[in-house]
C-alpha positions in Angstrom: 0.2 0.2 0.0 0.9 3.7 -0.3 1.4 5.7 2.6 1.6 9.6 3.0 2.9 11.5 5.7 2.7 15.4 5.9 5.4 17.7 7.5 5.0 21.2 7.9 7.1 24.0 8.6 6.9 27.9 9.6 9.9 29.7 9.5 8.4 32.9 10.7 6.1 36.0 9.5 7.5 38.0 6.7 5.6 40.8 7.9 7.5 41.1 11.0 11.0 39.6 9.8 11.1 41.4 6.6 11.5 39.4 3.3 15.1 39.1 3.3 15.3 37.2 6.6 12.3 35.4 6.1 13.6 33.8 2.7 16.8 33.1 4.4 15.2 31.3 7.2 12.8 29.7 4.7 15.6 28.3 2.6 17.7 27.3 5.7 14.7 25.5 7.3 13.8 23.5 4.1 17.2 22.4 3.6 17.5 20.9 7.3 14.3 19.3 7.0 15.0 17.5 3.5 18.6 16.7 5.1 17.2 15.3 8.3 14.3 13.2 6.7 15.6 12.1 3.5 12.7 10.0 2.7 10.6 13.1 1.9 10.0 13.2 -1.9 7.7 16.1 -2.5 7.5 19.6 -1.5 4.4 21.4 -1.7 5.3 25.0 -2.5 4.4 28.2 -0.8 3.2 31.2 -2.5 5.1 33.2 -5.4 6.4 35.9 -3.0 8.4 33.4 -1.1 9.0 30.6 -3.6 12.7 31.6 -4.7 13.9 30.1 -1.2 12.7 26.6 -2.3 14.6 26.6 -5.7 17.9 25.4 -4.4 17.1 23.2 -1.6 14.9 20.8 -3.9 17.6 20.9 -6.5 20.3 20.0 -3.9 18.4 17.1 -2.5 16.6 16.2 -5.7 13.2 16.5 -4.4 10.0 17.3 -6.3 8.7 20.7 -5.6 5.1 21.1 -6.3 5.0 24.9 -6.8 2.2 27.2 -6.5 3.6 29.8 -8.6 2.0 31.6 -11.6 4.8 33.5 -13.5 6.2 31.4 -16.1 9.7 32.6 -15.5 9.8 30.5 -12.3 9.7 27.3 -14.5 12.4 28.1 -16.6 15.4 28.2 -14.1 16.7 25.1 -15.5 15.6 23.2 -12.3 14.3 19.8 -13.4 12.7 19.4 -9.9 10.1 22.2 -10.2 6.7 21.3 -11.1 3.4 23.1 -11.3 -0.1 23.3 -12.9 -1.1 26.7 -13.5 -2.8 29.3 -15.7 0.1 31.8 -16.9 -0.5 34.5 -14.5 1.0 36.9 -17.0 -2.2 36.6 -18.9 -4.4 37.7 -16.0 -4.8 41.1 -17.4 -5.4 40.7 -20.9 -9.0 40.1 -21.1 -9.6 43.4 -19.3 -7.5 45.4 -21.8 -9.5 43.7 -24.6 -12.7 44.8 -22.9 -11.4 48.3 -23.8 -11.9 47.6 -27.3 -15.1 45.7 -27.1 -17.5 49.0 -27.9 -15.9 49.7 -31.3 -17.9 52.0 -33.7 -20.4 50.3 -35.9 -18.5 50.7 -39.2 -16.1 48.2 -37.8 -13.3 50.4 -37.1 -11.2 49.4 -33.8 -9.9 52.9 -33.4 -12.6 54.4 -31.0 -14.0 53.0 -27.8 -17.2 54.2 -25.7 -16.0 55.3 -22.0 -18.1 55.1 -19.0 -19.8 58.3 -19.6 -21.3 57.0 -23.1 -18.7 59.3 -24.9 -16.5 58.0 -27.6 -12.7 58.2 -27.3 -9.7 57.4 -29.2 -7.7 54.4 -28.4 -4.9 56.7 -28.1 -6.9 59.0 -25.7 -7.7 56.1 -23.2 -4.8 55.8 -20.9 -3.9 52.8 -18.9 -2.4 53.7 -15.9 -1.0 50.7 -13.7 0.6 50.7 -10.1 2.4 47.9 -9.2 5.1 46.5 -6.5 8.4 45.2 -8.2 8.4 42.2 -5.9 7.3 39.5 -5.8 7.8 38.2 -9.4 3.9 37.6 -9.4 3.3 41.5 -9.0 5.8 42.6 -11.1 5.4 40.3 -14.2 1.6 40.5 -14.1 1.5 44.2 -14.4 4.6 44.4 -16.6 2.5 42.0 -19.1 -0.2 44.5 -18.8 2.0 47.2 -19.8 3.4 45.7 -22.8 -0.1 44.0 -23.8 -1.8 47.5 -23.9 0.8 49.0 -25.7 0.7 46.5 -28.5 -2.9 47.1 -28.7 -2.3 51.0 -29.2 -3.1 52.3 -25.7 -1.2 54.9 -24.0 0.5 53.7 -20.8 1.5 55.4 -17.8 3.2 53.1 -15.0 4.2 53.9 -11.2 6.2 50.8 -10.1 7.5 50.8 -6.6 9.6 48.9 -4.1 7.1 47.3 -1.3 9.9 47.5 1.3 11.4 50.5 0.2 11.0 54.2 1.8 10.6 56.5 -1.0 9.7 59.4 1.2 12.2 58.4 3.9 9.5 58.7 6.7 10.6 55.5 8.4 7.4 53.6 6.9 7.9 50.9 4.1 6.0 52.0 0.8 3.4 49.3 0.7 2.2 50.4 4.6 2.7 54.4 4.0 -0.8 55.7 3.5 0.4 59.1 2.2 2.9 57.2 -0.3 0.0 55.1 -1.8 -2.5 57.9 -1.9 0.0 60.0 -4.1 -0.1 56.9 -6.2 -3.7 57.3 -6.7 -3.6 60.8 -7.1 -1.0 60.5 -10.0 -3.0 57.9 -11.6 -6.4 59.6 -11.2 -6.1 63.0 -10.1 -8.7 65.3 -8.7 -10.5 67.5 -11.1 -9.8 65.4 -13.9 -11.6 66.6 -17.0 -15.0 64.9 -18.2 -13.0 63.0 -20.8 -10.3 61.7 -18.6 -11.7 58.0 -18.0 -8.3 56.0 -17.7 -8.1 52.1 -17.1 -6.8 51.6 -13.7 -4.6 48.5 -13.1 -3.0 47.6 -9.7 -0.9 44.8 -8.9 -0.7 45.3 -5.2 -1.8 43.8 -1.9 -3.4 45.7 1.1 -2.8 49.0 -0.6 -5.7 48.4 -2.8 -8.1 49.6 0.0 -6.1 53.0 0.2 -6.1 53.5 -3.6 -9.8 53.0 -4.0 -10.6 55.5 -1.2 -8.4 57.9 -2.7 -9.7 57.4 -6.3 -13.3 58.0 -5.0 -12.6 61.1 -3.0 -10.8 62.4 -6.1 -14.2 61.7 -8.1 -12.2 59.5 -10.4 -14.5 57.7 -13.2 -12.2 55.1 -14.5 -13.4 53.1 -17.7 -12.4 50.1 -15.7 -10.6 48.8 -12.4 -8.4 45.8 -12.6 -6.6 44.6 -9.3 -4.7 41.7 -8.1 -6.4 41.4 -4.9 -9.9 41.2 -6.7 -9.8 37.4 -6.6 -8.5 36.9 -3.0 -9.9 37.2 0.4 -9.8 40.9 0.0 -12.8 41.0 -2.3 -15.0 39.3 0.3 -13.9 41.5 3.0 -14.4 44.7 0.9 -17.7 44.0 -1.1 -19.1 47.4 -0.7 -15.7 49.2 -1.6 -16.3 48.6 -5.3 -19.3 47.2 -7.0 -17.4 46.4 -10.4 -13.7 45.4 -10.5 -11.7 42.7 -12.5 -9.1 40.3 -11.5 -7.4 36.9 -12.3 -6.8 33.7 -10.6 -6.0 30.0 -11.0 -9.4 28.5 -9.8 -13.2 29.5 -10.3 -16.2 27.4 -10.0 -16.6 28.3 -13.8 -13.1 27.2 -14.8 -13.4 24.3 -17.2 -11.3 21.5 -15.3 -12.2 18.1 -15.4 -10.5 14.8 -14.4 -11.1 11.2 -13.0 -12.2 12.8 -9.6 -13.9 15.9 -10.3 -16.3 16.9 -13.1 -15.9 20.8 -12.9 -14.1 23.3 -11.0 -17.1 23.8 -9.0 -16.8 20.3 -7.8 -13.3 20.7 -6.9 -13.9 24.0 -4.8 -16.5 22.0 -3.0 -13.7 19.5 -1.6 
């Protein structure tokens, strides 16, 4: 018969340790466990923000890493022990960008779209504005992909990348936790007293900053063509149902996901387990 044993370890909380120390401890703990228990054959990976710490230990010990990582670059590291079953997270924002071109003129031209105010705008007049963390690779690559894809479709793009643990305004507060810093990003992407024709498409690859962004956009009277945000398919969405009635996002699993195997007939059946 086949017997499975599960071991788990928690090297600490990156929120309090900081990512650098957490990554170091994460890698050290995993290396120690695989050395102490050589009969371990599989490692269930962590989220993409900490996943780099698992590359070297599994390669060193020749153990299979079942990665929970969306960015495709993670699987191109010349490491034969990394496996994962994922939708390419770089494609998450693409459908939202394509919706900007959906309401084209009746003559078949793709040069003009309809804004949320009902006014037609040239694609060159609709600005895609992107706020994103440069770490982890998921946040960075997802929004960089949105930027590149929007440009290929002819949209003007403005972007504000930031280091989440940095301190750009030197006030002693990390950027991702600095309300003033995040509010400034919101002001840059959708300023107060914008013209009636200014309906940008707002994309954000962030985490807890999303609540601050939305509150500021509302205060500024911002009327975006659409809002796409990474937390839209996470717990944040359930906790903030009244913050924004219509928002878009991307994720790996959904009840409508067309998944089927010998055990589950649909994505909905899988989630119920």
